[in-house]
C-alpha positions as CSV (number, residue, x, y, z in Angstrom):
1,M,-58.4,23.5,-58.1
2,N,-58.2,20.6,-55.7
3,V,-60.3,20.9,-52.6
4,P,-59.1,18.7,-49.7
5,T,-61.7,16.2,-48.7
6,P,-62.7,16.9,-45.1
7,Q,-61.8,14.0,-42.8
8,P,-64.2,12.8,-40.2
9,P,-63.4,13.8,-36.7
10,K,-61.2,11.3,-34.8
11,E,-63.2,9.5,-32.2
12,P,-61.7,9.4,-28.8
13,A,-60.4,6.0,-27.6
14,D,-62.0,4.5,-24.6
15,G,-60.7,2.8,-21.5
16,I,-57.0,1.7,-21.0
17,A,-56.0,2.7,-24.6
18,A,-57.3,6.3,-24.0
19,A,-55.4,6.6,-20.7
20,L,-52.1,5.4,-22.2
21,E,-52.5,7.7,-25.3
22,S,-53.2,10.6,-22.9
23,Y,-50.2,9.8,-20.7
24,A,-47.9,9.5,-23.7
25,E,-48.9,12.9,-25.0
26,A,-48.6,14.6,-21.6
27,R,-45.3,13.0,-20.5
28,P,-42.4,15.3,-21.0
29,S,-39.5,13.8,-23.0
30,R,-36.3,13.4,-20.8
31,T,-32.8,12.6,-21.9
32,F,-29.6,11.9,-19.9
33,G,-26.4,13.5,-20.9
34,A,-22.9,12.1,-20.7
35,Q,-22.3,13.8,-17.4
36,Q,-25.4,12.3,-15.8
37,T,-24.7,8.8,-17.2
38,G,-21.1,9.0,-15.9
39,A,-22.4,10.1,-12.4
40,V,-24.9,7.1,-12.3
41,L,-22.2,4.6,-13.3
42,A,-19.7,6.1,-10.8
43,L,-22.3,5.8,-8.1
44,A,-23.0,2.2,-9.0
45,C,-19.3,1.3,-8.9
46,V,-19.0,3.0,-5.4
47,V,-21.9,1.0,-4.1
48,A,-20.5,-2.2,-5.6
49,V,-17.1,-1.7,-4.1
50,A,-18.5,-0.8,-0.7
51,L,-20.7,-3.8,-0.5
52,D,-18.2,-6.3,-2.0
53,S,-14.8,-5.1,-1.2
54,E,-14.0,-8.6,0.1
55,G,-14.9,-10.1,-3.2
56,L,-12.8,-7.5,-5.1
57,L,-9.8,-8.2,-2.8
58,A,-10.2,-12.0,-3.4
59,W,-10.2,-11.3,-7.2
60,A,-7.0,-9.3,-6.9
61,R,-5.3,-12.1,-4.8
62,R,-6.1,-14.6,-7.6
63,L,-4.2,-12.6,-10.2
64,E,-0.7,-13.7,-11.1
65,V,1.9,-12.7,-8.6
66,G,3.6,-9.6,-9.9
67,Q,3.6,-5.9,-10.0
68,V,0.0,-5.4,-11.1
69,Q,-1.2,-7.6,-8.3
70,A,1.0,-5.8,-5.8
71,V,-0.4,-2.4,-6.7
72,L,-3.9,-3.6,-6.5
73,L,-3.4,-5.2,-3.1
74,R,-1.8,-2.0,-1.7
75,A,-5.0,-0.2,-2.6
76,L,-7.6,-2.8,-1.8
77,V,-6.3,-4.1,1.5
78,P,-6.7,-0.8,3.5
79,L,-9.9,-0.1,1.6
80,H,-11.5,-3.3,2.6
81,G,-10.3,-2.8,6.2
82,A,-11.8,0.7,6.4
83,L,-15.1,-0.5,4.9
84,A,-15.3,-3.5,7.2
85,K,-15.0,-1.2,10.2
86,V,-18.1,0.7,9.3
87,G,-20.1,-2.5,8.5
88,A,-20.2,-2.3,4.8
89,D,-19.4,-6.1,4.5
90,V,-22.5,-7.1,6.6
91,P,-24.6,-8.1,3.5
92,R,-21.8,-10.3,2.3
93,R,-21.4,-12.0,5.7
94,W,-25.2,-12.6,5.8
95,A,-24.9,-14.4,2.5
96,A,-22.0,-16.4,3.8
97,R,-24.0,-17.5,6.8
98,A,-26.8,-18.5,4.5
99,R,-24.3,-20.7,2.4
100,E,-23.1,-22.3,5.6
101,Q,-26.6,-23.1,6.7
102,L,-27.2,-24.7,3.2
103,A,-24.0,-26.6,3.5
104,L,-25.2,-28.1,6.9
105,K,-28.4,-29.2,5.3
106,V,-26.8,-30.9,2.3
107,G,-24.2,-32.6,4.5
108,S,-21.0,-30.9,3.2
109,D,-20.1,-29.3,6.5
110,G,-16.7,-30.3,7.8
111,D,-15.4,-31.4,4.4
112,P,-11.6,-30.6,4.4
113,L,-11.7,-29.9,0.7
114,L,-14.3,-27.1,1.3
115,A,-13.4,-25.9,4.7
116,E,-9.6,-26.0,4.9
117,G,-8.2,-25.1,1.6
118,W,-9.8,-22.0,0.4
119,V,-8.1,-18.9,1.9
120,A,-8.7,-16.4,-0.9
121,V,-10.3,-13.9,1.5
122,A,-7.9,-14.3,4.3
123,P,-5.6,-11.4,5.1
124,P,-2.8,-11.3,2.5
125,A,0.8,-11.7,3.3
126,P,2.7,-8.5,4.0
127,L,4.0,-6.9,0.9
128,P,7.6,-5.8,0.5
129,A,8.3,-2.1,1.0
130,S,9.3,-1.7,-2.7
131,L,7.3,-3.1,-5.6
132,P,8.8,-6.1,-7.3
133,A,10.5,-5.6,-10.6
134,P,8.2,-6.2,-13.7
135,L,8.4,-9.7,-15.3
136,P,10.6,-10.0,-18.4
137,P,8.7,-10.1,-21.6
138,E,9.5,-13.7,-22.2
139,V,9.9,-16.2,-19.4
140,P,12.0,-19.2,-20.3
141,A,9.9,-22.3,-20.7
142,V,12.4,-24.7,-19.4
143,P,15.1,-23.2,-17.1
144,P,18.5,-25.0,-17.1
145,E,18.8,-28.2,-15.3
146,E,20.4,-27.6,-11.9
147,V,19.5,-30.5,-9.7
148,T,21.7,-33.6,-9.9
149,P,20.1,-37.0,-9.7
150,V,19.5,-38.2,-6.2
151,E,19.7,-41.9,-5.2
152,A,16.6,-43.4,-3.8
153,Q,16.7,-43.8,-0.1
154,P,15.9,-47.2,1.5
155,E,12.3,-47.6,2.4
156,P,11.8,-47.9,6.2
157,E,9.8,-50.7,7.6
158,V,6.2,-49.8,8.2
159,I,4.9,-51.2,11.4
160,A,1.2,-50.3,11.1
161,A,0.1,-49.8,7.5
162,P,-3.2,-48.0,7.0
163,G,-6.2,-50.2,6.2
164,G,-8.2,-48.0,3.9
165,G,-8.6,-47.9,0.1
166,V,-7.3,-45.6,-2.6
167,L,-7.5,-41.8,-2.5
168,L,-7.3,-39.9,-5.8
169,L,-6.0,-36.4,-5.2
170,G,-5.5,-33.5,-7.5
171,D,-6.8,-30.7,-9.8
172,S,-8.8,-30.9,-12.9
173,M,-6.9,-34.0,-14.1
174,I,-8.5,-35.9,-11.3
175,A,-11.8,-34.0,-11.4
176,G,-12.1,-34.9,-15.2
177,S,-12.1,-38.1,-17.2
178,L,-8.8,-39.3,-15.8
179,G,-10.0,-39.3,-12.3
180,A,-13.4,-40.8,-13.2
181,T,-11.7,-43.6,-15.2
182,L,-9.3,-44.3,-12.3
183,E,-12.1,-44.4,-9.9
184,R,-14.1,-46.9,-11.9
185,T,-11.2,-49.1,-12.8
186,L,-9.7,-49.3,-9.3
187,A,-13.1,-49.9,-7.7
188,R,-13.9,-52.8,-10.0
189,S,-10.5,-54.5,-10.1
190,S,-9.2,-54.1,-6.6
191,G,-12.4,-54.2,-4.5
192,L,-10.9,-51.3,-2.4
193,R,-12.9,-48.2,-1.5
194,V,-11.9,-45.4,-3.9
195,T,-12.3,-41.7,-2.9
196,R,-11.8,-38.9,-5.3
197,A,-10.8,-35.5,-3.9
198,A,-10.2,-32.7,-6.4
199,Q,-10.3,-28.9,-6.7
200,L,-10.2,-27.2,-10.1
201,G,-7.4,-24.7,-10.8
202,T,-5.4,-25.5,-7.7
203,G,-1.8,-26.6,-7.2
204,L,1.2,-26.0,-4.9
205,A,2.5,-22.7,-6.3
206,R,-0.3,-20.6,-4.8
207,P,-1.2,-21.7,-1.3
208,D,-2.5,-18.2,-0.8
209,L,-5.4,-19.2,-3.0
210,Y,-5.9,-22.9,-2.0
211,D,-3.7,-24.6,0.5
212,W,-3.4,-28.3,-0.1
213,M,-1.1,-28.7,2.9
214,K,-4.1,-27.7,5.1
215,V,-6.3,-30.1,3.3
216,V,-4.1,-33.2,3.3
217,P,-3.9,-33.9,7.1
218,P,-7.6,-34.0,7.9
219,L,-8.3,-35.7,4.6
220,L,-5.9,-38.5,5.4
221,Q,-7.2,-38.8,8.9
222,R,-10.7,-39.2,7.6
223,E,-10.1,-41.5,4.8
224,R,-7.1,-43.6,6.1
225,P,-6.0,-44.7,2.5
226,R,-3.6,-47.4,1.8
227,F,-2.7,-45.9,-1.6
228,V,-2.7,-42.3,-2.9
229,V,-2.7,-41.5,-6.6
230,I,-2.0,-37.8,-7.1
231,S,-1.9,-35.4,-10.1
232,L,-0.9,-31.9,-9.4
233,G,1.1,-29.2,-11.2
234,A,-0.9,-28.3,-14.3
235,N,-1.6,-24.8,-12.8
236,D,1.8,-24.3,-11.2
237,A,4.0,-22.8,-14.0
238,T,3.5,-19.3,-12.5
239,N,5.2,-16.9,-10.2
240,L,4.8,-17.6,-6.5
241,R,5.3,-15.9,-3.2
242,E,7.3,-17.2,-0.3
243,G,6.7,-15.1,2.7
244,D,7.4,-11.4,1.7
245,E,9.5,-12.6,-1.3
246,Q,8.1,-12.7,-4.9
247,V,9.8,-15.6,-6.8
248,D,9.5,-15.4,-10.6
249,Y,9.0,-18.7,-12.5
250,G,12.1,-19.8,-14.3
251,E,14.6,-18.6,-11.6
252,P,16.7,-21.0,-9.6
253,R,15.1,-19.7,-6.5
254,W,11.6,-20.8,-7.9
255,R,12.8,-24.3,-8.4
256,Q,14.1,-24.4,-4.9
257,V,10.9,-23.2,-3.2
258,Y,8.6,-25.2,-5.4
259,G,10.7,-28.4,-5.0
260,A,10.5,-28.0,-1.3
261,R,6.7,-27.7,-1.4
262,V,6.4,-30.9,-3.6
263,E,8.7,-32.8,-1.2
264,A,6.7,-31.5,1.7
265,M,3.5,-32.7,0.1
266,M,5.0,-36.2,-0.5
267,R,6.2,-36.6,3.1
268,A,2.7,-35.5,4.4
269,L,1.0,-38.1,2.2
270,T,3.4,-40.9,3.3
271,A,3.5,-39.9,7.0
272,D,1.4,-42.9,8.1
273,G,2.9,-45.4,5.8
274,T,0.7,-44.8,2.8
275,R,2.1,-45.7,-0.7
276,V,1.9,-42.8,-3.1
277,L,1.9,-42.8,-6.9
278,W,2.6,-39.3,-8.5
279,L,1.4,-38.9,-12.0
280,T,3.6,-36.6,-14.1
281,L,2.0,-34.2,-16.4
282,P,1.2,-35.3,-20.0
283,P,2.7,-33.5,-22.9
284,M,0.6,-30.6,-24.1
285,R,-0.3,-29.5,-27.6
286,D,1.1,-26.0,-27.0
287,K,4.9,-26.4,-27.1
288,R,5.4,-23.7,-24.4
289,L,3.0,-25.4,-22.1
290,S,4.5,-28.8,-22.8
291,A,8.1,-27.5,-22.1
292,R,6.9,-26.1,-18.8
293,A,5.2,-29.5,-18.0
294,A,8.4,-31.3,-18.7
295,Y,10.3,-28.9,-16.4
296,L,7.8,-29.6,-13.6
297,N,8.0,-33.3,-14.2
298,R,11.7,-33.3,-13.5
299,I,11.0,-31.6,-10.2
300,F,8.4,-34.3,-9.4
301,T,10.7,-37.2,-10.2
302,Q,13.6,-35.7,-8.3
303,S,11.5,-35.2,-5.3
304,A,9.9,-38.7,-5.5
305,R,13.4,-40.2,-5.4
306,K,14.0,-38.5,-2.0
307,V,10.9,-39.7,-0.3
308,P,10.4,-43.3,0.7
309,R,7.1,-45.0,-0.5
310,V,6.7,-42.4,-3.3
311,E,6.9,-43.6,-6.9
312,F,6.1,-41.7,-10.1
313,L,4.4,-42.7,-13.3
314,E,5.8,-41.0,-16.5
315,V,2.5,-40.4,-18.2
316,D,4.0,-39.3,-21.5
317,L,5.1,-42.9,-22.1
318,L,1.5,-43.9,-22.2
319,V,-0.3,-41.2,-23.9
320,G,2.4,-39.6,-26.1
321,N,3.8,-40.6,-29.5
322,R,7.0,-42.5,-30.0
323,E,9.0,-39.4,-29.2
324,R,6.9,-39.0,-26.0
325,Q,5.4,-35.8,-27.5
326,F,1.8,-34.7,-27.7
327,A,-0.5,-36.8,-29.9
328,T,-4.2,-36.4,-30.2
329,F,-4.7,-39.9,-31.6
330,V,-2.7,-43.0,-30.7
331,Q,-2.7,-46.2,-32.6
332,S,-3.8,-49.2,-30.6
333,P,-2.1,-52.6,-30.9
334,D,-5.0,-53.8,-33.1
335,G,-4.4,-50.9,-35.5
336,R,-7.2,-48.6,-34.5
337,L,-6.7,-44.9,-34.0
338,L,-7.9,-43.9,-30.5
339,R,-8.4,-40.3,-29.4
340,Y,-6.2,-39.8,-26.4
341,R,-6.5,-36.1,-25.8
342,L,-9.4,-33.6,-25.5
343,D,-9.7,-30.5,-27.8
344,D,-8.1,-28.3,-25.1
345,G,-4.7,-30.0,-25.8
346,V,-4.2,-30.5,-22.0
347,H,-6.6,-33.1,-20.5
348,L,-7.0,-36.8,-21.3
349,A,-9.9,-38.2,-23.4
350,P,-11.5,-41.3,-22.1
351,A,-9.3,-43.7,-24.2
352,G,-6.1,-41.9,-22.9
353,A,-7.5,-42.1,-19.3
354,R,-8.0,-45.8,-19.7
355,A,-4.4,-46.3,-20.9
356,V,-3.2,-44.6,-17.6
357,A,-5.8,-46.4,-15.4
358,V,-4.6,-49.8,-16.6
359,W,-1.1,-49.1,-15.5
360,V,-2.3,-47.7,-12.2
361,R,-4.5,-50.7,-11.6
362,D,-1.4,-53.0,-12.1
363,W,0.6,-50.8,-9.8
364,V,-2.0,-51.2,-7.0
365,R,-2.2,-54.9,-7.5
366,E,1.5,-55.3,-7.3
367,R,1.9,-53.1,-4.2
368,R,-0.9,-55.0,-2.4
369,R,1.2,-58.1,-2.6
C-alpha cells in the first residue's frame, strides 16, 4: 500500500507577488458574446462616422465615377450636412486649423499647389435624378478614331514674352525620376531657373478631386516661366463628370469633354506667351494600359495642333523599342543594355528619364534662340 508523502505547507508569497496572486484568484472571469462584440463594433463605427463624416465623404468622392459612387454620395451628403449642423465636425476642424498653423510655420502657406487644387471636401456637384447606368463589363481600351487631323494655326507674334525660367508641371511622372532628371539637366545646361510643381494621382479627368485649372493661373503669375514642360494623363483613363452628366470612358462624348479640358489647359499655359512642351505618355507594360495611353496621346497631339506655342514630344520614340512598344531595357549606341523603365511598368527609370531629358534640353536651347 502506497502512502502519499505529505507535502510541506505552501508558504504565502510576500509583497507585490502576493497581491497579484490574490487578485487573480478573486477576479471573476468575464467573456463577451457575439452580441456584445457586435454592439461595441457598431458603436465604434457610429462614433467614427459622426466625428469624421467629412473624411468619409471625401473618400467616396475619390471613387471612380459610377453607380457605386452615386449611391454612396446620396447617402453621405445629407448625413454629413446633418452632422455638421450639430457640431460633430468640430474636432476635424480643430485639426485642420492646427495643420494650417503648421503650414504657416514651415512657409507653405499660399502655395497654389496646396491651397487651390484640392477640392475633395467641397460640396459635390448635384447628382442626376436617376442613377447612371452601370458600366459595361469591358470598356474598350482604344475607342475608334473620330477626330480628323487639324492643321496647325499660325503662331501669333508675342509682344512681351515672359522672362522667367522653366516650369515642370504634372503628376507622378514629374514628381518621380523624370521630373528630377529634367530639373537637373535643364538647370545645368540652360542656366534658367527650373521649378517643379507636381501632385501625385491627379489629372484633368477629375477636377472634382484636384483642379489643375485653379492651380495654373496663380502658379504662372508667381513663377512667370518662359517655358513649361508638362506631363499629365496617366490617371485620366477613367469615367468623368461634366456638370450633372456622367461620361463613361470610351464614349465619343468622353473624348469631346476631355479634349476640351486638354485644350483649355494648353491655352491657359500659353496665355502670356509661354512656350509649352507636352510630353505624351510612354507605352506601358500592361497592354490595356498602353492602349489607353495611346488613345490619350492622340487627344494630346490633336489639341496641341490647335493651340499656338504648344508642341508635343512623342516619348515612345525615345523610350520604346523599334516598334515604339514597351521595353524594360533599351540598347544604347555603344551596345550596352540600359534599364529604361521601373518595375511598375509605367514610370521611367533614370536612364529612360535621361533619354527624354536630353531631347527636352535641346528643345529649350532651340526655342531660346
